[in-house]
C-alpha positions in Angstrom: -15.6 82.3 -16.9 -12.8 84.2 -18.5 -10.2 83.7 -15.4 -11.1 79.7 -15.8 -10.4 79.1 -19.7 -7.1 81.3 -19.2 -6.1 79.1 -16.4 -7.4 75.5 -18.5 -5.0 77.1 -21.4 -1.3 78.0 -19.1 -1.8 74.5 -17.3 -2.1 72.9 -21.3 0.5 75.0 -22.3 2.1 73.5 -18.8 1.7 69.8 -20.1 2.8 70.5 -23.6 5.9 72.1 -22.4 7.0 69.5 -19.6 6.0 66.5 -22.3 8.6 68.0 -24.5 11.7 67.9 -22.1 10.2 64.8 -21.0 11.1 63.2 -24.5 14.7 65.1 -24.0 15.6 63.0 -21.4 18.1 60.0 -21.9 16.4 56.2 -22.1 17.7 53.4 -20.7 16.9 49.8 -21.8 17.7 47.0 -19.7 18.5 43.1 -20.8 15.1 42.3 -19.3 13.1 44.4 -21.1 12.4 47.5 -19.0 12.9 51.6 -20.0 14.3 53.4 -17.7 13.5 57.6 -18.5 16.4 59.0 -16.5 19.3 61.8 -17.4 22.6 60.3 -17.5 25.7 61.8 -15.1 28.4 59.9 -16.4 29.9 56.6 -17.8 32.7 54.7 -17.7 34.5 51.3 -19.0 31.7 49.1 -16.6 28.8 51.4 -15.2 26.3 53.8 -16.1 25.2 56.3 -13.3 22.0 58.2 -14.1 19.1 60.0 -11.6 15.9 59.9 -11.7 12.9 61.4 -10.3 12.0 65.1 -9.2 12.9 67.7 -7.0 11.1 66.3 -3.8 12.5 62.8 -4.8 16.1 62.6 -6.8 17.7 58.8 -7.0 21.0 58.2 -8.4 21.8 54.8 -9.4 23.9 53.0 -11.6 23.8 50.2 -13.8 26.9 47.4 -15.5 27.1 47.5 -18.8 26.0 43.7 -18.8 22.2 44.2 -17.9 21.7 47.0 -20.6 20.9 46.2 -23.9 21.0 50.0 -25.3 21.1 53.5 -24.3 19.1 56.1 -25.7 20.7 59.4 -26.0 18.7 62.3 -25.9 19.8 65.0 -29.0 22.7 67.2 -27.9 21.0 70.5 -29.7 18.1 70.3 -27.6 17.9 71.5 -23.9 17.9 69.0 -21.4 15.5 69.4 -18.4 15.5 67.7 -15.0 12.9 65.9 -15.1 9.6 66.4 -12.4 11.1 70.0 -12.8 14.4 70.3 -10.6 14.9 73.3 -9.1 17.7 75.0 -10.6 20.2 74.2 -7.7 19.5 70.3 -8.9 20.3 70.9 -12.8 23.7 68.7 -13.8 26.8 70.5 -14.2 30.1 69.6 -16.5 32.3 69.5 -13.4 29.1 67.9 -11.2 31.1 65.7 -8.7 28.9 62.7 -7.1 28.6 63.3 -2.7 30.4 60.8 -0.9 27.5 59.7 1.0 24.9 59.1 -2.2 24.2 55.6 -1.8 24.4 54.3 -5.5 22.2 51.3 -6.2 24.5 48.9 -8.0 24.0 45.4 -8.5 26.3 42.8 -7.5 27.8 40.2 -9.5 30.3 38.4 -8.9 33.2 37.7 -10.9 33.7 34.6 -13.5 36.2 32.0 -12.2 38.9 31.5 -15.0 38.3 28.5 -17.4 41.6 25.7 -16.1 44.3 25.3 -18.3 44.1 22.6 -20.1 48.5 21.4 -20.2 50.6 22.4 -17.7 54.7 22.0 -17.7 56.4 20.8 -14.1 59.9 20.1 -13.4 60.6 18.7 -10.0 63.9 17.9 -7.8 64.4 15.5 -4.8 65.7 12.4 -2.8 64.9 9.2 -4.4 64.8 6.3 -1.4 65.3 2.9 -2.1 63.1 0.0 -0.6 62.1 -3.2 -0.8 64.9 -5.7 -2.8 66.7 -2.6 -4.0 67.3 -1.7 0.0 68.6 -5.2 1.5 71.9 -6.1 2.6 71.6 -9.8 2.8 73.0 -10.5 -0.3 72.5 -13.1 -2.5 74.9 -15.4 -4.8 75.1 -12.4 -7.9 74.4 -9.5 -5.9 76.4 -6.2 -6.0 74.9 -4.5 -3.1 72.3 -2.3 -2.7 71.0 1.3 -2.8 71.2 4.1 -0.5 69.5 7.7 -1.0 70.1 9.8 -4.1 68.4 12.5 -6.0 66.0 12.6 -8.6 65.4 15.7 -11.0 62.7 15.1 -13.7 60.3 16.8 -15.8 56.1 15.9 -16.6 53.9 17.3 -19.7 50.2 17.3 -18.5 47.1 17.3 -20.1 43.4 17.7 -18.5 41.4 15.6 -21.1 38.4 16.8 -18.2 38.0 18.3 -15.2 39.1 16.2 -13.0 40.8 13.8 -15.4 43.9 13.6 -17.9 47.0 11.8 -19.3 50.6 12.9 -18.9 54.1 12.3 -19.8 57.5 11.6 -17.0 60.9 11.8 -17.5 63.4 11.1 -15.1 66.9 10.5 -13.6 68.0 9.9 -10.6 71.6 8.3 -8.7 71.4 6.0 -6.5 75.1 5.6 -4.9 75.9 1.9 -4.2 75.9 0.9 -0.2 79.5 -1.7 -0.8 79.6 -2.9 3.0 77.4 -5.9 2.5 80.2 -6.8 -0.4 83.4 -5.8 1.1 82.1 -7.8 4.4 81.6 -11.1 1.7 84.6 -10.6 0.8 86.6 -10.8 4.3 84.3 -13.8 5.1 85.6 -15.9 2.0 89.0 -14.6 1.8 90.3 -13.2 5.9 91.8 -10.1 4.4 90.1 -6.8 4.5 88.7 -5.3 1.5 88.6 -1.3 0.5 85.2 -0.1 -1.8 85.8 2.7 -4.5 82.8 4.9 -5.0 80.1 3.4 -7.5 76.6 4.5 -7.8 73.2 3.3 -9.8 72.1 5.0 -12.3 69.0 5.1 -14.1 66.5 7.2 -17.1 63.5 6.6 -17.8 59.9 7.4 -19.5 56.7 6.6 -18.8 52.5 7.9 -19.7 50.4 7.4 -17.1 46.4 8.8 -16.2 45.6 11.7 -13.3 42.8 12.2 -11.5 43.2 16.3 -10.5 40.6 18.4 -8.0 41.3 21.8 -7.5 39.9 23.6 -3.9 40.7 27.3 -4.3 44.3 27.9 -3.8 45.4 24.4 -2.9 44.9 21.0 -5.2 45.3 17.3 -5.0 46.1 14.5 -7.4 46.4 11.0 -7.4 47.8 9.3 -10.3 49.5 5.6 -12.2 52.0 5.5 -14.8 53.7 2.7 -17.0 56.9 2.3 -19.2 60.3 2.4 -19.8 63.5 2.1 -17.1 67.4 1.9 -18.0 69.8 0.6 -15.2 72.9 1.2 -15.0 75.2 -1.5 -13.3 78.2 0.1 -11.1 81.5 0.3 -12.3 82.8 -0.9 -8.9 86.5 -1.3 -8.0 87.4 -3.8 -4.8 91.2 -3.6 -3.4 93.2 -5.5 -1.0 96.5 -4.0 0.9 96.0 -1.4 -1.9 97.7 -4.3 -4.4 95.0 -6.9 -5.4 92.0 -5.1 -7.2 88.9 -6.4 -9.2 86.9 -4.0 -11.3 82.8 -4.4 -12.2 82.2 -3.7 -15.6 79.6 -1.5 -16.2 76.6 -2.5 -18.6 72.4 -1.5 -18.6 69.3 -3.0 -19.1 66.6 -2.4 -19.9 63.0 -2.9 -18.2 59.5 -2.3 -18.1 58.6 -0.3 -15.1 55.1 0.8 -13.4 54.3 2.8 -10.5 51.7 5.7 -8.5 51.5 8.5 -6.5 50.0 11.2 -5.3 51.1 14.7 -4.5 49.4 18.9 -4.0 49.6 21.9 -5.5 49.4 25.2 -4.4 48.6 28.2 -5.9 51.5 30.7 -6.1 50.6 33.0 -9.1 47.0 32.6 -12.0 49.2 29.9 -13.5 52.2 29.0 -11.6 51.9 26.5 -8.9 54.3 24.7 -6.2 54.1 21.1 -6.1 54.9 18.0 -3.6 54.5 14.7 -4.9 55.9 11.1 -3.7 55.8 8.6 -6.4 56.8 4.9 -6.8 58.5 3.3 -8.9 58.7 -0.5 -9.5 60.7 -2.7 -12.4 63.1 -5.7 -12.8 65.9 -5.5 -14.7 68.2 -8.9 -16.0 71.7 -8.3 -16.9 73.0 -11.4 -19.2 76.9 -10.9 -18.6 78.8 -9.2 -15.7 82.5 -9.4 -16.3 84.9 -8.8 -13.1 89.0 -8.5 -13.7 91.5 -7.9 -12.0 94.6 -9.3 -9.7 94.0 -11.9 -6.3 96.6 -13.5 -4.4 99.1 -16.5 -5.9 101.7 -18.7 -4.3 104.2 -17.1 -5.7 102.8 -14.3 -7.9 99.7 -12.2 -8.4 96.6 -14.2 -10.1 95.2 -12.6 -13.1 91.4 -13.4 -12.4 88.5 -13.1 -15.2 85.1 -13.9 -14.0 82.1 -13.6 -15.7 78.6 -13.4 -14.0 75.1 -14.0 -16.2 71.8 -13.9 -15.6 72.9 -11.3 -13.0 69.0 -9.7 -12.0 68.2 -6.5 -10.4 64.7 -4.9 -8.5 65.3 -1.7 -9.4 62.1 -0.1 -5.9 62.2 3.1 -5.3 59.9 6.2 -3.7 60.9 9.5 -5.0 59.8 12.6 -3.1 60.2 15.7 -4.9 59.5 19.4 -5.1 58.7 21.0 -8.6 57.1 24.4 -10.4 54.3 23.8 -12.4 53.2 26.2 -14.7 49.6 26.2 -16.8 49.0 27.0 -20.0 
């Protein structure tokens, strides 16, 4: 009888002792309202590593800090005993290094995608290829000649209104050399003499505003756009000569017109905020020149005859296809 009482008294003391030891453990409160009583091994900026269980079944695990609402640490001055009577060999030391073959239970979570940047600035260079009436070689009465394939450079600012829709502002400069063969052929037919032409260019400046549809597929993007704006087209300052003696000089003049067009393009992400752009655009406008002055000399009966010709209401259709490569920076 006395032995049983002593045994019961010792059992109660052990229960009180272990309850006290258990209360000195760390407690992790999760965002789901759970409590995990454990021994925290180590922590870093993204995870908390801990042990739970006893000597027969100790489990090492970790939780992402986004899943933890708070941590209740055991007092620093209190003895921190391993839960469930861990053996001395399992007590954590300051120089503890987790075994490489220990399975860490850590919930995986995909990193959040970066938000779409609302603005972008891009620069494009490429070729401008005349088409339609701007390419035809059969000349009407007042025509000077079509354009050849030339060069274009443009700048563009884009602002996204929604995820897939935005507005853009574009400015460009294009240079197309004049194809003078149809004009010299026409003069040869009319005068029965050979004429040569100097180099001259159709030069255009433009600014436009438009709407864009944008769709992104991981590192590749697609966009389509329509636009309207302003075009300034400079008449070529051409010089014609016959036998290197008689000359006809076309005086340059500029015409302004309303333009419209559209285009499609593709982008490829080089870095987080930098994309390579391939784009094809079409632009059209009808320009009208009130007067085009031609001055020079032509053969006379005895001496060269001075020539001054004024062409009025000269119309020129501008139709160009721009094929460009560029870089776009998002911010």
